[in-house]
N, C-alpha and C positions, 0 to 999 in steps of 0.2 A: 171345370170352367171351360166354356167353348173357346176356341182360338180367338184372341182379341181382334185380329185382323178380319176374320170371318164375321164376327159380331159387328164390327165397325161398318163393313160393307152393307150388311143387312139393315142396320139402323139408319145409315145414310139413305138407302133406297126408300125406307119407310118415311123419312123426312122429306123426300122429294129432291135429294141432292145427289150429284155425281161426284166421283173422285178419280183423279188420274193415277196411273201406276207410279208416276214420279212422286206425287204427294203421299201415296201409301208407303213408298220406300223412305221418303223423308220423315214421315211420322215415326216409323220404326227406328231409323238411324238417330233421330234426335231424342229418343227415349220417352216420347209423349204417352206411350202406353205402359210405361214401366210401373206405374202406381196401381194399375188395375188389379193385379193379383193381391197386392197388399190391402187394397180396399175391400176386396171380396173376403179375405181372411178376417179382417177387422170386424166388418158388419155381421159376419157369421156368429160372432160371440155376443151380439146384442139381441135381446128379446124383441120379437115383433110387436109386442104390446107396449114397448117403451114409448113414453111421451117424447115427441121430437123437440128439438131445442129452439130453432128459429131465433137464435141470439137472445135468449132469456138469461139474465144473470143469475137465475136460480135463487138459491138460498142466501147468496152473498148480499148483505144489507147495503142499501144506499146510505152513506153517511150524511148526517144533517149538519155537521160542523163546517166551518170554513166560510169566510166572507171575502168578497172581492175588495182588493186594496190596490186599485190601479195607480194611485198616486204614490205608492211606496217607492222611495228612491232605490234604484238599482245601479250598481257599478259594473263595469265590464272593461275589456281591453280597449286600446285606443281606437280600433276600427269598429267598435260596437255601436249599436243604436243608442244606448244610453250615453256613450261618450260624445257622439255627434250631436245628440239632442242638447247636451250641455253647451257645446260650441255654438250651436244655432242660437240659443238663448243668450249667450254672451256676446253675440254679434261678431264672432270670429269667422263665420262663414254664412252662407245663405242657401235656401232651397234651390235657387236657380244655379248657384255655383256647384252644388252637389249633383244636380241632374246633368249639368254640362260635363262635369268630371266623369260621371257614370257613362254618358254617351261616348265620350272620348275614349275611355278605357274599353268599352264595348267595341268601338271601331278598331282599336289597336289589336285586340285579342281574339275577336270572334271568327276571324278568317280561319284560324286553326282550332279554336275551341268548338265551334259550331253549337253554341249554347242557346241561341235565340231563333225562334220561328218567325216572330214579328217584332219589329221595333217601332214604337210610336213616339218618335222624337218630338214632333211639333206639339202633340197633345201633352206630353210629359212636361215640356217647357212651359206651356200655358198653365198646367196644374201647379208647377213650381212657383210661377209668378203669383198665382192665387194664394198659395200657402204662405209666401213671403209677405204679401199684403195683410193676410190675416194675423200672422205673428206680430207684424209691426203695429197692428191695431189692438193688440192685446188679446186676440182670440186664439187661445192655445188649445189645440185638440189632443195634446198628449205627446208622448215621446216619439211617435212615428210622424209627427207633423213636419212635412217637408222632406222626408227621407225617401230615397229611391228604393223601390222594391220591384219584383217581377212575379208573374203568375204562370204556372205551368199551362201549356196549351190544351189542357183538359177542361179549364174553367172558362166560362163565357165572359167576355169583355164586350160591352155594348158597341155595336158597329163593326166588330172584327170577326173574322172566321174562327171557328173552334174546330180545327182539323183533328185534334186528338192524335196527332202523329200519323194520320191516314190520308189517303187520296179520296176515300169515299166521302168524308166530311169536309174536304178542303174548301168547298164553296158554301158551307152552312154559316150564315152570318147571325151573330147573336143579337137579339133585340134588347136585352138588358143584361146587367152585370150579374154574375154568380153572387150569391150572398156573401161569400168570403171576400170577393173583390170589392163589393159595395161597402163592407165593414172596414176594409183597409182604407178606402177612399174617405169614408166618414171620419176615420182617425187621422186624416191629413196626409197619409202616405201617397207617394207619387209612383204610379205604375209606369215603368218605362218600356215594357214589352212582355211578350209571351215566349215561353221557353220550350226547347226541344224535348221530345220524349219518345219512348218506344211506341210502336203502333198500337193504338187503343190501350196503352199502358199494360200490355200483356207480355212483358219480358222483364227479367231482373237485370238486363243489360241495356246499353244504349243502342243496340242494333236496330236499325230502321231502314227498310228497303227503299223508302221514298226520299228521306231527307238526310240519311247518313248518320254515323255515330257521333257522339260527343266526347271529345278528348278530355282526359284528366288534367287539371291544372298543374299537378305535380310532375306529370310525365305524359307527353302527348301520344305516346305509344300504348298507354294503358287506358282502360275504360273508366267511365264515371259510375257505372252501375245504372240500374233502371228501376222504375220507369221515369222517375223525376230527374232525369239526367241533366238537362239544361239548367234547371233550378239550382241543383247542387254546384255545378260548374260556375254559374254566374255569381253565386255567393262566395265560393272559395276563391275565385279569381279577383274578388274585390270590386266587381262591377256594380252589384247591388248589396244592400245591407241584410236583406232577407228575401225569401221567396216562398211562394205557395207550392206545395206538393200534395200528392195523394199516395196512399199506401194500402194495397190490397193483399200483398203477400210479403212486402219488404221495400216498397217503392219510394219511401222517404228515407228509411234507415240505411239501406245498402248504399245509395248514392252519397248520403251524408258521411258514412263510414269511409268510403273510398276517397272522398274529397276533403277529409279532415275537418268537418264542421259538425254541428249539432243538428240532428233530425228527430223530430218528435211526432209520434203517432199517438194522438190522444185517445181517450176512451171512446169506443164506438157510440155515436150519438152526442158527443161533446161539441163537435163542429159540423155545421151544415154542409151538405153536398148539393144543395139546390143550385142548379146552373152548372153542374159538372157532368161530363160524359161518364156514364156508368161502365164499370167492368164487372163488378159483382155486388149486387145490392146489399148482401149481408156481410161482406168482408171489406168493402171500401171504407177508408178513413181519409179525412183531409187534415193537414197540419202544416207546420212551418219548418223550413230549413233555414238555419241562422248561424251566425259566426260564433255565438257564445250561448251558454245556458241562460244568462240573463236576457239575451235577445229573444230566445225561444219563449221565455216566460212573457215578455212584453207582447210578442206576436200572439201567443195563445190567449192572452187577456182580451185582445181585440177580436179574435176570430170566434171564440167560444160563445155558446149561449143558444137558447131555443130559437127556432125559426119555423114559422107557420108553413113555409114552403117545403119543409123537410120533416115529415112525421117522425123520423128516427131521432130527432133532437127533442121531442116533446115529453119524454118521460121525466119524472121529478129527478133533479140532480142538483148538488150544491154548486155554487159558482166557483170558478177557479180562484185560488187565493195567491195572488202574486206576492203578497207581503211575507209569505212563509219561506221564500227562496233562501234567505241567509239565516234561517233559524238554527242551522246546524243539524248534526245527526247523532248527537249523544243519546244513547239508548235505543237507536234504531236497529232493528234486527234485519241483517242482510243475508239472504240465502245465496251461497256460492254454488252454482250448478255443478254437480259432479257427474250425474248420469241422466240422459234424456230418454232412455228406453230403447235406443236404436242399436245398442251393442257396439257402436263405433266411437272412436275418439271424437270429442266435441269439436276440436279444431287442431291446427298445427301448433308447434312450440311457440312461435312468435305471438300468435293470437292468445294462447293460454297464458303466456308471460304477461301480456297486457292486462288480462283479467286479474292476475295475482297482484300486479302493481296497483290496480284500482281498488282491490280488496284491502291492500295494506294502507292506502290513503284513507279509506273509510274507517278502518280499525284505529288508525292514529287520531282520527277526529272524534272517536268515542262510540262508534257503532260496534255492534256485536256481529261478527261474521261467522256464519254457520254453514258447513258443507251440507248440501241437500240434494236429494234425488227427486226428479220430477219425471217419472217414466211415461206419463201421459203425453208428453210432448211429441213422441214419435207417432202415436196414433192421431194426434191433432194435426200434424203436418199431412198425414194421409187423407184425413177427412177434409181439411182445409183445401187441399189440392182438388179433391173431388167436387166440393161445393163450387169452387172457383170455376172449374171446367164446365160444370153443368149450367151455372147461371150465365156464364159468358156465351155458351152455345145458344141458350134460349134467347138472349138479347140479339145475337148476330144472325139467327136463322133467316130472317127475311132478306138480309143482304147476301147471305151465302147462297140463297136461291137465285138472286137476280144480278149480283155484282161480284161474284166470287173471284173473278180474274183481277179485280182491283186491289185485292189484298196482297201484301208482301208474302213471300214464301213462309217465313217463320210463323207469322201470325195466322195465315191460312191453315197451315198444317196443325198448329197447336189447337185452334178452335174446332177443326174437323175431328181431331182425335177424341174430343169429348163425347162424340156419338157412340163410342165403344162402351159407355156405361149402360147398364140395364135400365129399364123403364122405371123401376122403383128405387133407383140409386139415390135420388135426392132426399127422399124421406128417410131412407136407411142411413144416409150420412147425418141427417139431423138427429136421428135417434142415437147414433154413436156419439155425436157431439154432446148430447145431453149427459150421457154416462161419463164421458171424459171430463166435461166441465165440472160435474159434481165432485169428481175425485181431485181435479186440479184446484178447485176453490179451497180445499182443505189446506193448501199451501199457506194461506194467509193466517192460519191459526199458529203457524210456526215462525213466519218471517213477515216483514213489512215490504221488503224490496227483494227482487231476484236479480242476481248479477250473472251474466253469461257472456261468451264470445259473441261478436256481431257477425262474423263471417268465418268460414272454416279454413281459409287459406289466403294466399296473396291476391292482390288486385289483378283481375284478368287482363289479357291483351285487349286493345281497342276493338269494340264491337262484339266481344265474346260475353255471353250472359253469365252472370254469377249464379251461385246457389242461394236459395232462400230458406234452407232447412231449419235454421234456428230463429227465423223471423215469422214465418206464416202461422205457427201455432198461436201467436198472440193476436193475430187477425181473427182466427177462428174463435178465440175466447172473447175478443173485444176489449182486452185489457190495455191500458196505456203502456207504451214502450218507447224507449229513447236510445238513439245511437250517440255515443259519446267518444270524442277523440281521446286516444291514449298514446300519443307520441308517434314516432316514425319507426318503421322497420329498417332492417339492414339494406333494403332496396331503395330507401329514401321515400317510400310511400306510406300514407297514414295507416296506423293501426287504430282499432276502435273496440269498445265494449258496449254491451247492451244492458240497460237497466229496465226492469219491468215492475209495475206496481198493481195494486188492486184497482178495480173500477172506480173512477172519479178521484183517484189519489195522485193527480198530476203534481200537486204541490210537494208531496213526499218524494216523488220521482225526481223532480228538479232540485230539491234540497240535496239529495245524494249526488246527482250529477255535478252540482256546483262544487262540492267538496273534491270530487275527482278532477274537475277542471283546474281548481286551484293548485292541486298537487302535480298534475301531469302536463298542464299547459295546453295551448292550442297551436298546432303546426301551421306554418306559413309556406305556401308553395313558392318555389323559386322561378317565377315567371320571367 
């Protein structure tokens, strides 16, 4: 294999790009070329005649069961959507009061949280007054009607800029709402603002050279994770009841894990990304960050469904069945991940203990827990990292040629590093993905849900990126995955576990998470 730095220089020249010695040194120091050798070794084992993947679910059938039950009553903790919806309908509070409380809490906390990019107070209050009048007139749009929420600044909100954590897009004004924002508004939710994120969503931390990091509500010296940093902080801090996020390699699940809330990455193609700034076309997912499993279910029920603006959502798929949430887990087969193929420990002692406690809760509720090896995960993280790098580089190439100096250092160096891949790397990655997917799909002949750690160690310091090693394989596969609180560690910061299910089986995933939640509870930050 040629020297990666030499290849990087040559490929950048061929693309019409220049690179400074500072950025070359930074790329090496940050380890952005560390996966190249792993990628070369992996694809060398794959036949050149192999059919590429291009995110095909292969032989895994699309289930035809399950029906949408949006009206099914859901219970949750006192700060949940379901609880506040009940109070609204009992006349104990009002949409205007909820929005005023949200804005007051934002004003009190955001100077140190740095969770919000834009606050739209006047519009939010006008929307709350409209929701209040509709409810008074008997026009009930469902449990989100009159409830304050937020949107990651990756999503278009009509009339507002969609900076995506960057300076390059800071002046780009959206002409219409992203589909998921429109669906929340149609459900009566009140959007109070747009939340901070890492630049172009390309970091597992809140590090952002332009707008600064987002502090963890449990400890302002620790990070929220990325890239849906502000959404996680806003929900955990009690400013909003739920928020929109995206997840390309961990960006819903890691922030949720670090902030002690629920983060759901649905099946690829379940939720529209129309009106969202792309990072990787075949790895991006949109989904909710919420205070409880029931709230995540309520949010998903509103967000999910086909959208003519996004062809990824148009494959046949069953609707999401909210009503299955409390069906229990008796007879459910839960695979407890033992080996991911890396040859390394999955996580530290505290994180592994959280997984064991979640497994015990599921066992006590009637599930069968089976230790299982999924060695394909290590290859999937290598392939996923390669696909992400190559797709992001293709997307950013025009800006790299004309506006390179406007990128923050971390983002600039990470996206430039992608040019070290060979010209055929994208197809080779898709071929490897197909082989790994076929082997990984066999998992669901043995289990219904996979249980893993969510992160390998403690919550990092403020502005320090996390690792997404146990998260990105499931972006590569497109399977639904959820980050679930599992108590607090000895440092007072949240612990979390990850649950994963087969494509379109979000209801099964949420059933298992609901059991874990009932047993382990939801942590509250000491703000």
